[in-house]
C-alpha positions as a printed Julia matrix, in Angstrom:
808×3 Matrix{Float64}:
  10.3    -81.37  -46.11
  13.25   -79.04  -46.51
  14.31   -76.98  -43.49
  16.9    -74.18  -43.32
  18.6    -73.38  -40.01
  20.35   -70.01  -40.02
  22.73   -68.6   -37.39
  22.12   -64.94  -36.65
  25.01   -62.99  -35.09
  22.59   -60.32  -33.81
  21.0    -62.76  -31.39
  22.4    -63.67  -28.02
  24.85   -66.55  -27.88
  23.22   -69.9   -28.4
  20.11   -68.58  -30.2
  19.04   -69.43  -33.73
  16.7    -68.19  -36.39
  14.75   -71.03  -37.93
  13.06   -70.59  -41.28
  10.75   -73.18  -42.79
   9.82   -73.85  -46.38
   7.19   -71.08  -46.3
  10.02   -68.59  -45.66
   8.54   -67.69  -42.23
  10.88   -67.09  -39.33
  10.49   -68.72  -35.93
  12.34   -66.04  -34.0
  14.59   -66.33  -30.99
  14.11   -70.06  -30.32
  16.56   -71.88  -28.06
  19.61   -73.24  -29.82
  19.21   -76.73  -31.22
  21.85   -79.43  -31.6
  22.33   -80.48  -35.23
  23.13   -84.19  -35.4
  25.52   -85.14  -38.2
  24.89   -88.44  -39.98
  27.2    -90.07  -42.5
  24.16   -91.43  -44.32
  23.54   -90.26  -47.81
  20.18   -88.69  -46.96
  21.36   -86.71  -43.91
  24.39   -84.86  -45.16
  24.73   -81.13  -44.24
  26.08   -78.57  -46.67
  27.67   -75.19  -45.77
  27.12   -72.39  -48.29
  28.55   -68.85  -48.53
  25.72   -67.32  -46.45
  26.52   -69.55  -43.46
  23.2    -71.39  -43.82
  22.98   -75.09  -43.0
  20.61   -76.96  -45.33
  19.25   -80.23  -44.13
  18.38   -82.28  -47.21
  16.09   -84.71  -45.53
  14.95   -84.71  -41.91
  14.39   -87.65  -39.61
  10.7    -86.75  -39.53
  10.41   -87.33  -43.26
  12.1    -90.77  -42.85
   9.57   -91.79  -40.23
   6.71   -90.55  -42.39
   7.92   -92.61  -45.34
   8.2    -95.78  -43.25
   4.63   -95.38  -41.98
   3.42   -94.82  -45.54
   5.11   -98.07  -46.7
   3.56  -100.05  -43.86
   0.07   -98.8   -44.65
   0.45   -99.66  -48.34
   1.41  -103.25  -47.4
  -1.82  -103.41  -45.35
  -3.84  -102.45  -48.41
  -4.19   -98.72  -47.94
  -5.09   -96.78  -51.09
  -4.89   -92.95  -51.17
  -8.32   -91.32  -51.0
 -10.05   -94.36  -49.47
 -10.84   -95.42  -45.95
  -9.27   -98.32  -44.1
 -12.5   -100.31  -43.63
 -13.4   -103.57  -45.37
 -15.45  -101.68  -47.93
 -13.13   -98.66  -48.04
 -15.26   -96.92  -45.44
 -14.01   -94.81  -42.56
 -11.93   -91.67  -42.21
 -10.11   -90.65  -45.37
  -7.92   -87.78  -44.07
  -5.36   -88.17  -41.27
  -6.35   -86.96  -37.81
  -4.7    -83.58  -37.24
  -2.62   -82.95  -34.15
  -4.42   -80.78  -31.63
  -2.92   -77.31  -31.42
  -4.05   -75.99  -28.05
  -2.7    -72.52  -27.12
  -2.3    -71.23  -23.6
  -5.61   -70.83  -21.74
  -7.79   -71.38  -24.79
 -10.5    -74.01  -24.47
 -10.21   -77.32  -26.35
 -10.9    -76.8   -30.01
 -10.95   -73.02  -29.65
  -9.02   -70.91  -32.14
  -8.83   -67.22  -33.0
  -9.75   -66.74  -36.69
  -6.95   -65.14  -38.64
  -4.46   -65.21  -35.76
  -2.25   -67.94  -37.19
  -2.26   -66.33  -40.64
  -1.33   -62.97  -39.1
   1.53   -64.57  -37.15
   2.9    -66.08  -40.34
   2.96   -62.64  -41.97
   5.3    -61.23  -39.33
   8.81   -60.5   -40.57
  11.21   -59.51  -37.74
  13.55   -57.79  -40.18
  10.96   -55.05  -40.67
  11.05   -54.03  -37.0
  13.43   -51.22  -36.02
  14.52   -51.33  -32.38
  16.71   -48.54  -30.97
  16.93   -46.63  -27.7
  17.23   -43.12  -29.18
  14.21   -42.2   -31.31
  13.99   -39.7   -34.12
  11.61   -36.81  -33.52
  10.32   -34.68  -36.39
   9.07   -31.11  -35.85
   6.73   -29.09  -38.02
   7.42   -25.36  -37.79
   4.65   -22.8   -38.09
   6.45   -20.18  -40.15
   3.41   -18.09  -40.98
   0.84   -17.19  -38.35
  -1.96   -14.73  -38.99
  -3.98   -13.9   -35.85
  -7.68   -14.66  -36.14
  -9.46   -11.47  -35.18
 -13.04   -12.65  -35.67
 -15.16   -15.61  -34.56
 -14.46   -18.81  -36.45
 -17.5    -20.93  -35.6
 -19.77   -19.69  -38.4
 -17.04   -20.02  -41.04
 -15.3    -23.26  -40.21
 -17.47   -25.61  -38.21
 -19.35   -28.41  -39.97
 -22.17   -30.32  -38.29
 -23.63   -33.7   -39.18
 -24.79   -37.08  -37.84
 -22.4    -38.65  -35.38
 -20.2    -41.34  -36.95
 -19.51   -44.72  -35.38
 -17.22   -46.14  -38.05
 -13.71   -45.14  -39.05
 -13.1    -47.54  -41.96
 -13.72   -44.86  -44.57
 -11.44   -42.17  -43.02
  -8.7    -42.47  -45.64
  -8.17   -38.81  -46.5
  -5.16   -38.38  -44.21
  -3.47   -41.77  -44.48
  -2.68   -44.66  -46.8
  -5.95   -46.66  -47.18
  -4.11   -49.98  -47.03
  -2.49   -49.04  -43.73
  -5.82   -48.12  -42.14
  -7.4    -51.32  -43.44
  -4.62   -53.48  -42.01
  -4.65   -51.71  -38.63
  -8.37   -52.32  -38.23
  -8.08   -55.89  -39.52
  -5.29   -56.93  -37.19
  -6.83   -55.19  -34.19
 -10.02   -57.17  -34.79
  -8.15   -60.49  -34.7
  -7.55   -60.07  -30.97
 -11.16   -59.23  -30.07
 -12.09   -62.83  -29.22
  -8.71   -63.82  -27.81
  -8.29   -64.51  -24.13
  -7.08   -61.28  -22.47
  -4.46   -63.06  -20.38
  -2.99   -64.81  -23.42
  -2.97   -61.53  -25.33
  -1.27   -59.68  -22.49
   1.42   -62.31  -22.03
   2.22   -62.34  -25.75
   2.34   -58.54  -25.82
   4.66   -58.43  -22.82
   7.02   -60.99  -24.35
   7.08   -59.31  -27.76
   7.56   -55.66  -26.78
  11.31   -54.81  -26.75
  10.72   -52.07  -24.16
   8.26   -53.89  -21.91
  10.65   -54.65  -19.06
  11.22   -50.92  -18.47
   7.74   -50.86  -16.96
   7.36   -48.0   -14.46
  11.07   -47.89  -13.46
  11.04   -46.35   -9.97
   7.82   -44.35  -10.44
   4.2    -45.06   -9.53
   3.17   -45.94  -13.12
   4.32   -46.1   -16.75
   3.12   -42.55  -17.46
   6.09   -41.14  -15.54
   8.49   -43.1   -17.76
   6.69   -41.84  -20.87
   7.17   -38.26  -19.7
  10.86   -38.92  -19.02
  11.11   -40.36  -22.54
   9.32   -37.37  -24.11
  11.3    -34.82  -22.09
  14.59   -36.37  -23.19
  13.51   -36.56  -26.84
  12.63   -32.84  -26.65
  16.03   -31.91  -25.21
  14.51   -31.44  -21.73
  12.42   -28.46  -22.8
   9.93   -29.26  -20.03
  12.17   -29.7   -16.98
  14.97   -27.41  -18.23
  13.25   -24.72  -20.3
  15.44   -22.14  -22.02
  15.41   -18.5   -20.88
  14.04   -19.62  -17.5
  14.76   -17.56  -14.39
  16.15   -20.01  -11.78
  14.92   -17.75   -8.99
  11.36   -18.43  -10.14
   9.35   -21.55   -9.51
   8.75   -23.82  -12.49
   4.96   -23.82  -12.82
   3.24   -26.73  -14.54
  -0.21   -28.25  -14.86
  -1.2    -31.91  -15.08
  -4.68   -32.37  -16.57
  -6.67   -35.62  -16.88
  -3.62   -37.39  -15.52
  -4.51   -39.31  -12.36
  -2.84   -40.95  -10.52
  -0.09   -38.45  -11.4
   2.88   -40.2   -13.01
   3.67   -37.21  -15.23
   3.87   -34.94  -12.18
   5.93   -37.37  -10.14
   8.56   -37.36  -12.9
   8.69   -33.54  -13.07
   8.95   -33.25   -9.27
  11.67   -35.91   -9.2
  13.74   -33.67  -11.47
  12.93   -30.28   -9.95
  12.22   -31.17   -6.31
  10.29   -28.37   -4.55
  11.5    -25.82   -7.13
   8.48   -26.82   -9.27
   4.87   -26.14   -8.38
   2.15   -28.19  -10.02
  -1.6    -27.9   -10.43
  -3.55   -31.1   -10.98
  -6.99   -31.22  -12.62
  -8.57   -34.64  -12.98
 -11.7    -36.63  -12.18
 -12.17   -37.21   -8.48
 -12.34   -40.58   -6.72
 -11.58   -43.54   -9.02
  -9.29   -41.53  -11.34
  -7.84   -39.25   -8.68
  -4.25   -38.31   -7.97
  -2.56   -40.59   -5.4
  -0.22   -38.13   -3.74
   0.87   -40.59   -1.06
   2.43   -42.67   -3.83
   4.69   -39.83   -5.01
   7.93   -41.41   -3.8
  10.33   -39.96   -6.38
   9.37   -36.29   -5.87
   7.74   -34.1    -3.18
   3.95   -34.08   -3.5
   3.72   -31.16   -1.03
   4.23   -28.67   -3.89
   1.55   -30.31   -6.06
  -1.98   -29.03   -5.6
  -5.12   -30.8    -6.76
  -8.17   -29.03   -8.17
 -11.72   -30.31   -8.66
 -13.73   -27.12   -9.12
 -16.59   -25.75   -7.06
 -18.66   -28.79   -8.09
 -15.95   -31.0    -6.59
 -15.91   -33.46   -9.5
 -12.83   -32.53  -11.57
 -14.75   -32.82  -14.86
 -12.61   -31.26  -17.58
 -15.6    -31.04  -19.95
 -17.35   -28.57  -17.6
 -16.78   -24.92  -18.75
 -17.17   -23.7   -15.18
 -14.4    -25.99  -14.0
 -12.22   -24.82  -16.88
 -12.65   -21.16  -15.95
 -12.1    -21.8   -12.25
  -8.94   -23.74  -13.0
  -7.71   -20.9   -15.17
  -8.37   -18.4   -12.35
  -6.48   -20.57   -9.88
  -3.45   -20.92  -12.16
  -3.33   -17.23  -13.02
  -3.6    -16.22   -9.38
  -0.66   -18.41   -8.38
   1.53   -17.41  -11.34
   1.1    -13.62  -11.22
  -1.28   -13.81  -14.22
   1.44   -15.29  -16.41
   0.27   -18.9   -16.68
   2.18   -22.15  -16.32
   5.45   -22.85  -18.1
   3.99   -26.05  -19.52
   0.95   -28.28  -19.34
   0.74   -32.06  -19.66
  -2.39   -34.14  -20.26
  -2.79   -37.88  -20.48
  -6.54   -38.4   -20.63
  -8.13   -41.66  -21.63
 -10.94   -44.03  -20.72
 -11.87   -47.64  -21.27
 -13.04   -48.48  -24.8
 -13.23   -52.27  -24.46
 -14.81   -53.71  -27.56
 -14.63   -50.36  -29.36
 -10.88   -49.92  -29.8
 -11.24   -49.26  -33.52
 -13.27   -46.09  -32.92
 -11.32   -44.86  -29.9
 -10.48   -41.67  -31.79
 -14.17   -40.87  -32.36
 -15.13   -41.63  -28.77
 -12.29   -39.43  -27.44
 -12.9    -36.33  -29.58
 -14.27   -34.15  -26.77
 -11.46   -35.23  -24.48
  -8.95   -34.29  -27.19
 -10.57   -30.89  -27.55
 -10.92   -30.01  -23.85
  -7.31   -30.84  -23.08
  -6.17   -28.54  -25.88
  -8.65   -25.85  -24.79
  -7.4    -25.83  -21.19
  -3.81   -25.6   -22.47
  -4.63   -22.46  -24.44
  -6.28   -21.03  -21.32
  -3.4    -21.54  -18.88
  -0.06   -21.91  -20.73
   1.93   -18.67  -20.81
   3.28   -17.25  -24.09
   6.46   -19.16  -24.89
   5.27   -22.14  -22.84
   4.85   -25.74  -23.96
   2.13   -28.39  -24.09
   2.04   -32.17  -24.48
  -1.09   -34.3   -24.71
  -1.94   -37.9   -25.45
  -3.9    -38.69  -28.6
  -4.82   -41.93  -30.3
  -5.54   -42.29  -34.02
  -5.56   -39.15  -36.19
  -7.7    -40.18  -39.16
 -10.88   -38.09  -38.84
 -11.23   -34.49  -40.08
 -12.19   -33.45  -36.52
  -8.91   -34.67  -34.99
  -6.82   -33.39  -37.87
  -8.5    -29.98  -37.63
  -7.78   -29.83  -33.9
  -4.11   -30.6   -34.48
  -4.06   -27.91  -37.18
  -5.45   -25.31  -34.75
  -2.8    -26.18  -32.15
  -0.2    -25.98  -34.9
  -1.36   -22.41  -35.52
  -1.16   -21.55  -31.8
   2.45   -22.67  -31.29
   5.77   -22.11  -33.03
   6.13   -25.82  -33.84
   4.51   -29.18  -33.16
   5.5    -32.82  -33.24
   3.43   -36.01  -33.34
   5.6    -38.44  -31.43
   5.28   -42.01  -30.21
   7.89   -42.69  -27.51
   9.52   -46.06  -27.0
   7.84   -46.26  -23.61
   4.43   -46.34  -25.31
   3.52   -49.89  -26.32
   4.1    -50.17  -30.09
   0.94   -52.17  -30.87
  -1.51   -49.53  -29.6
  -2.68   -46.33  -31.28
  -1.27   -44.03  -28.6
   0.86   -41.07  -29.63
   1.61   -37.63  -28.21
   1.09   -34.17  -29.66
   3.94   -31.94  -28.47
   3.53   -28.19  -28.91
   6.54   -25.92  -28.48
   6.43   -22.21  -27.55
   2.89   -20.9   -27.4
   2.15   -17.78  -29.41
   0.47   -14.8   -27.74
  -2.52   -14.23  -30.06
  -4.62   -17.34  -29.5
  -7.78   -15.88  -27.96
  -9.96   -16.39  -31.06
  -9.05   -20.08  -31.37
  -9.57   -20.54  -27.64
 -13.05   -19.0   -27.87
 -13.8    -21.21  -30.87
 -12.85   -24.41  -29.06
 -14.9    -23.32  -26.06
 -17.94   -22.92  -28.33
 -17.37   -26.36  -29.87
 -17.11   -27.91  -26.41
 -20.52   -26.45  -25.58
 -22.02   -28.08  -28.68
 -20.38   -31.43  -27.96
 -21.73   -31.35  -24.4
 -25.32   -31.32  -25.73
 -24.79   -34.92  -26.94
 -26.92   -34.29  -30.04
 -26.01   -37.21  -32.31
 -27.81   -35.62  -35.23
 -25.8    -32.4   -35.0
 -22.35   -33.57  -34.04
 -19.3    -31.45  -34.88
 -17.73   -33.27  -37.83
 -15.12   -30.73  -38.89
 -13.29   -27.97  -37.01
 -11.4    -26.68  -40.05
 -12.65   -26.91  -43.65
 -10.89   -29.53  -45.75
  -9.86   -26.95  -48.37
  -8.03   -24.89  -45.72
  -6.24   -27.97  -44.44
  -5.2    -29.03  -47.93
  -3.99   -25.52  -48.73
  -1.3    -25.95  -46.07
   0.82   -28.45  -47.95
   3.52   -28.72  -45.27
   0.96   -29.59  -42.59
  -0.89   -32.19  -44.66
   2.35   -33.83  -45.79
   3.61   -34.01  -42.21
   0.35   -35.45  -40.89
   0.03   -38.11  -43.6
   3.64   -39.2   -43.2
   3.15   -39.4   -39.44
   0.02   -41.53  -39.8
   1.71   -43.85  -42.31
   4.95   -44.27  -40.34
   3.19   -44.9   -37.03
   0.63   -47.1   -38.78
   3.3    -49.34  -40.29
   5.02   -49.71  -36.92
   1.71   -50.59  -35.31
   0.96   -53.24  -37.95
   4.38   -54.85  -37.46
   3.8    -54.96  -33.7
   0.31   -56.43  -34.07
   1.65   -59.17  -36.35
   4.45   -59.81  -33.88
   1.96   -60.27  -31.04
   0.0    -62.7   -33.23
   3.15   -64.73  -33.81
   3.95   -64.74  -30.1
   0.38   -65.85  -29.33
   0.74   -68.8   -31.7
   4.18   -69.8   -30.44
   4.6    -69.4   -26.7
   8.28   -70.32  -26.87
   9.1    -67.08  -28.67
  10.76   -64.27  -26.7
  12.25   -60.88  -27.49
  16.02   -61.11  -26.81
  16.6    -57.34  -26.76
  14.4    -56.54  -23.77
  17.23   -56.48  -21.22
  19.51   -54.37  -23.42
  16.75   -51.9   -24.29
  15.84   -51.46  -20.64
  19.42   -50.65  -19.72
  20.05   -48.35  -22.69
  16.77   -46.42  -22.38
  17.02   -45.83  -18.63
  20.55   -44.55  -19.11
  19.48   -42.29  -21.99
  16.54   -40.91  -19.99
  18.72   -40.51  -16.88
  16.5    -42.75  -14.75
  17.55   -45.13  -12.03
  17.68   -48.86  -12.68
  16.77   -49.56   -9.06
  13.38   -51.0    -8.27
  10.74   -48.8    -6.71
  10.81   -48.99   -2.92
   8.89   -47.05   -0.31
  11.54   -45.46    1.92
  11.25   -46.24    5.64
  10.01   -43.44    7.89
  12.9    -42.63   10.24
  12.63   -41.46   13.79
  12.9    -37.66   13.96
  15.98   -37.74   16.2
  17.74   -40.07   13.75
  16.9    -37.87   10.77
  18.13   -34.71   12.55
  21.37   -36.47   13.46
  21.76   -37.41    9.79
  21.17   -33.8     8.69
  23.18   -31.9    11.3
  25.92   -34.46   11.98
  28.69   -32.7    13.93
  26.49   -29.58   14.25
  23.9    -31.37   16.39
  24.79   -29.06   19.31
  22.84   -26.32   17.54
  19.65   -27.75   19.04
  20.67   -26.72   22.54
  22.2    -23.36   21.61
  20.51   -20.57   23.6
  19.98   -17.05   22.25
  21.62   -14.03   23.86
  19.18   -11.69   25.65
  19.74    -8.08   24.56
  20.14    -5.52   27.37
  21.71    -2.12   27.85
  24.68    -3.89   29.42
  25.59    -6.08   26.44
  24.34    -4.08   23.46
  27.81    -2.7    22.7
  29.31    -6.18   22.82
  26.69    -7.69   20.52
  24.8     -5.82   17.8
  26.83    -2.6    18.2
  30.24    -4.19   18.66
  31.18    -3.24   15.13
  28.78    -2.05   12.4
  25.01    -2.37   13.04
  24.61    -3.12    9.32
  25.98    -6.6    10.0
  22.61    -7.49   11.54
  19.07    -8.07   10.41
  16.11    -7.99   12.73
  12.73    -9.77   12.68
   9.59    -9.05   14.75
   8.55   -12.24   16.59
   5.54   -13.49   18.48
   7.65   -15.43   20.99
   8.06   -13.61   24.29
   9.67   -13.99   27.7
   6.48   -15.15   29.34
   5.49   -17.7    26.72
   5.29   -21.39   27.4
   8.28   -23.29   26.05
   6.28   -25.15   23.4
   5.13   -21.85   21.89
   8.59   -20.34   21.41
  10.55   -20.24   18.17
  12.22   -23.6    17.64
  13.34   -26.14   15.06
  10.73   -27.86   12.87
  11.48   -31.09   11.04
   9.57   -32.32    7.97
   9.53   -36.0     7.03
   6.92   -35.69    4.27
   3.24   -34.7     4.18
   1.87   -34.22    7.72
   4.78   -35.95    9.45
   6.08   -32.72   10.99
   7.86   -32.46   14.37
   9.16   -29.63   16.53
  11.95   -29.58   19.06
  10.59   -28.91   22.56
  12.23   -29.57   25.94
  15.06   -31.53   24.4
  12.95   -33.94   22.33
  10.99   -34.08   19.09
   7.2    -33.91   19.4
   4.5    -33.97   16.75
   2.96   -30.6    15.94
  -0.35   -32.07   17.05
  -3.48   -30.57   15.56
  -1.55   -27.91   13.63
  -2.14   -29.1    10.06
   1.3    -28.48    8.54
   2.83   -30.13    5.47
   6.57   -30.08    4.8
   8.57   -32.05    2.21
  10.87   -34.8     3.48
  14.29   -33.76    4.79
  13.28   -30.24    5.78
  14.82   -28.57    8.86
  13.82   -24.99    9.6
  13.87   -22.55   12.5
  10.39   -21.12   12.86
   7.61   -20.08   15.19
   3.93   -20.99   15.21
   1.83   -17.83   15.57
  -1.79   -16.72   15.53
  -2.69   -14.38   12.67
  -5.69   -12.09   12.73
  -7.34   -11.1     9.46
 -10.29    -8.92    8.63
 -13.15   -10.27    6.52
 -15.93    -7.81    5.98
 -16.91    -6.41    9.38
 -15.3     -9.16   11.4
 -11.86   -10.41   12.35
 -10.99   -14.09   12.39
  -7.9    -15.92   13.62
  -5.82   -18.64   11.98
  -2.53   -20.32   12.77
   0.55   -19.78   10.63
   4.11   -21.02   10.64
   6.62   -18.19   10.18
  10.08   -19.34    9.02
  12.94   -17.3    10.52
  15.8    -19.24    8.95
  16.43   -22.62    7.33
  19.12   -25.27    7.42
  17.69   -27.7     4.84
  14.71   -27.37    2.49
  13.35   -30.55    0.96
  16.72   -32.29    1.05
  18.6    -29.22   -0.22
  21.22   -28.04    2.27
  21.24   -24.23    2.24
  23.02   -23.75    5.55
  26.18   -22.34    3.92
  24.35   -19.89    1.69
  24.42   -16.17    2.44
  21.55   -14.95    4.63
  19.93   -13.02    1.77
  20.13   -16.11   -0.46
  18.66   -18.29    2.3
  15.81   -15.83    2.68
  15.2    -15.82   -1.08
  15.03   -19.62   -1.1
  12.7    -19.61    1.91
  10.3    -17.27    0.09
  10.4    -19.51   -2.97
   9.85   -22.56   -0.76
   6.81   -20.98    0.9
   5.32   -20.0    -2.47
   5.68   -23.6    -3.64
   3.9    -24.88   -0.53
   1.1    -22.3    -0.64
  -2.23   -24.13   -0.78
  -5.06   -22.92   -3.02
  -8.11   -21.75   -1.13
 -10.28   -22.98    0.41
  -8.16   -25.2     2.64
  -7.66   -25.87    6.32
  -3.86   -26.16    6.27
  -1.63   -23.99    8.41
  -0.22   -21.19    6.29
   3.58   -21.19    5.93
   5.24   -17.86    5.21
   8.73   -16.28    5.55
   9.2    -13.96    8.48
   9.79   -10.37    7.42
  13.32    -9.12    8.12
  14.99    -5.69    8.02
  18.55    -4.45    8.13
  19.39    -2.78   11.43
  19.4      0.96   10.65
  18.45     4.09   12.65
  14.97     4.08   11.09
  14.22     0.65   12.53
  11.25     2.07   14.47
   9.52     2.77   11.13
  10.03    -0.75    9.87
   8.86    -2.55   12.99
   5.25    -1.61   12.4
   3.11    -2.26   15.43
  -0.32    -1.15   16.51
  -2.34    -1.14   19.69
  -5.64    -0.61   17.92
  -8.19    -2.55   15.88
  -7.28    -6.04   17.13
  -7.64    -7.72   20.49
  -3.9     -8.04   21.11
  -1.83    -6.01   23.59
   0.57    -5.06   20.78
   0.31    -6.42   17.24
   2.71    -6.49   14.35
   1.13    -5.42   11.09
   2.19    -6.78    7.69
   0.79    -7.03    4.18
  -1.01   -10.03    2.75
   0.61   -12.25    0.18
  -0.76   -11.69   -3.34
  -1.81   -15.36   -3.25
  -4.4    -14.63   -0.57
  -5.89   -11.55   -2.21
  -8.93   -12.01   -4.42
  -9.24    -8.32   -5.28
  -7.73    -4.89   -4.61
  -9.79    -4.44   -1.44
  -8.32    -7.63    0.0
  -4.81    -6.34   -0.65
  -5.54    -3.2     1.4
  -6.4     -5.19    4.52
  -3.26    -6.09    6.53
  -2.63    -9.11    8.74
  -1.84    -8.83   12.42
   0.16   -11.12   14.69
   1.33   -10.83   18.29
   4.46    -8.72   18.7
   6.44    -9.79   21.79
  10.12    -9.66   20.81
  12.69    -8.79   18.15
  15.28   -11.27   16.93
  18.62   -10.01   15.59
  20.52   -12.34   13.28
  24.02   -11.81   11.93
  24.58   -11.75    8.16
  28.29   -10.82    8.01
  30.81   -13.11    9.68
  33.74   -11.73   11.69
  36.4    -10.53   11.05
  34.43    -8.95    8.24
  31.92    -6.19    8.82
  29.53    -4.23    6.59
  29.71    -0.44    6.13
  28.48     2.24    3.75
  30.89     4.07    1.49
  30.68     7.82    2.08
  31.85     8.39   -1.47
  29.54     6.11   -3.44
  26.79     5.35   -0.93
  27.13     1.6    -1.61
  27.62    -1.12    0.98
  31.04    -2.72    1.22
  32.59    -5.3     3.53
  35.7     -4.51    5.55
  38.15    -6.96    7.15
  39.05    -5.56   10.56
  42.22    -7.69   10.7
  43.7     -7.13    7.26
  42.0     -3.87    6.26
  40.75    -5.36    2.97
  37.64    -3.83    1.44
  35.27    -5.29   -1.17
  31.99    -3.96   -2.5
  29.17    -6.19   -1.23
  27.32    -6.85   -4.47
  30.44    -7.41   -6.55
  33.22    -9.29   -4.81
  31.95   -10.16   -1.33
  34.27   -12.96   -0.06
  32.69   -16.25    0.94
  34.38   -15.94    4.32
  32.37   -12.76    4.94
  29.05   -14.58    4.64
  27.65   -15.84    7.93
  26.39   -19.41    7.62
  23.27   -20.7     9.33
  25.42   -22.09   12.13
  27.21   -18.79   12.74
  24.02   -16.75   12.52
  22.08   -19.09   14.8
  24.76   -19.32   17.49
  25.1    -15.53   17.69
  21.4    -14.68   17.46
  20.17   -12.07   19.9
  16.67   -11.73   21.36
  15.28    -8.37   22.5
  12.17    -8.81   24.6
  10.7     -5.53   23.53
   8.13    -4.07   23.93
   6.94    -6.27   26.86
  10.02    -6.46   29.11
   9.41    -3.57   31.54
  12.43    -4.61   33.64
  14.78    -3.91   30.75
  15.63    -0.19   30.43
  16.49    -0.76   26.75
  13.53     0.49   24.76
  13.06     1.62   21.17
  13.98     5.25   21.87
  17.21     4.25   23.57
  18.11     1.87   20.71
  17.47     4.53   18.06
  19.58     7.07   19.98
  22.46     4.61   20.19
  22.21     3.83   16.46
  22.25     7.52   15.55
  25.18     8.14   17.85
  27.04     5.22   16.26
  26.3      6.65   12.81
  27.8     10.02   13.73
  31.01     8.43   14.99
């Protein structure tokens, strides 16, 4: 037997490629010492290709000696060893037991498949190529499509003959090599797959599952068009939807990149396939909201659920829709892997349908598919191609190469997609009837598909390229099943390179410890910890000219509060600390206490100054009361320190934060909203709207509902009332700067009382003129109006003083 041992410089030090006489590689085996022998039959020759050729091995010497001994004993080829030439003729074969297989058990075709594997055909690289197909010509469909395009017929349960959109040989080989593993032990198959996949050790990185890593991979390949969309207003929340995607890896990745600046809507089957929000460790789950529909099942096939989900998304996005939608639906097809595409057709369709219903014009969509061989699947991809500017069929490195999984990525939704959306909705209705005799076979006629040469070429090339890669990976698994000493030497390098390319941490996933509230506050405030014990100044006629009227009244903003002089200490405005989900504490009597039965959710590392109030709302003929948390100011929001931002910027971020946390109805959570604030001007009495009628409160502050809690125009007309017991004044301009109005232009400017410098506020306001949270909080002033009868300072007196100040 002749054996060639070849050194390969691409392998790690000490590894060899061994190739036998059948020209089959045994890949990545441990290095082997080559013993030199001066004998004539064991010389070793070195040729120009650096290949060592062993002329005759020791094994062949031993075999020849045994053969000579048997001939001396009378052995004749083709005859037994008995007296009358009886007995076994052929040698007893060595037993080749593999892994957990039973004695004598073998997988038909597995060894032959393993021998077909050629490692040189496999391309392994961290940065993938992604090919886009642009839709250069789009003609809106103005009439129903169902009568023209749809084709019905008996439901198919085979895919072997679906060769119209791929190379027939590739389809045949995919099905053949998939079938080889049907009777193989699952554990043996999984171990071989894990050893052979170059990207296997990436696993779930520091996320709850592999789906998050796939989304990181896809987002990077698409130049971050999902987490960093172009022409995006940073003052707006990034709205996204995650459909058929429990337990939520896709969403955890997005939230890890955007923090609370992204708001997600999850739509998936309840219970066994549900989202596991408590496992969102890389991003804040408090801004992710689950949806299951009025039937409380989360069934994406149900048209009622689809419409209700659309209504929810539109209500929370000002009728614009989400910036992008992700879907990752799938279900077990054990024993039927070859027809996974046929079994998943309605899931394919409904994910695409929901995307057309909720993605805003210019938004994006990504969904998981499997094989794309049938006219139904190809027609669905064609319709999505017509609804977006461009599409890509992409298999990321993070998706195991031996399976049929791939992703359809759709970039920039076009506005005129209503007809296609209605068509898919009609098809979904037909598929839901489960009539196997009248199944939807085609969505788009074959002649229309073939008339779009660019589309058909792209789809066939995609199927062939991905098919070839899948075949190589299946053969590789077969080889690794047959030889358990094989290993993939590039796994460590690929893990490091891919995580770096995707900007993911190499650290293992760990659940962070829950700190004590006092320790977390010390970590946040550090040297500013004294803020906790800083008392507010009480406004009176004696100190008004040394506080809010010391310089310009425009330096101050005021907020109507429910806290009053006669309130219990635990009901006053105070600091609230969020450690994630319902772990929320408030600072009372010098220590941190749980908020108790107030069902409040705040992201980790949130420190705000707020008050818990009772709101009264009208529903029909009756009023009902609910609790709400009104944020007056904020030091840190979800780990983002905003304490040095200008007051107006802090307020803007607080509003955005509250919108992200807003829970879809119905829910029993405490509403979180920003406290209304107004600049201190002589018309302050108009802005501090209060009423003594309609509600059972001595004096109530009246304010408008958020659009998120209005179901119709009548709802928007009904205000909300809360107790009005005091007014808080908070400084926005830091001394020695002060704010004034230009008599010439009518614009606000800031003036330095020490240097005399002037700068227009909205153009060149100096950073030193902006009061930080610390400055504003230390100098805050409380006016116990209208309930403090002992204080001669009332609204009329304040307005008179403001008007007098204006005249001077």
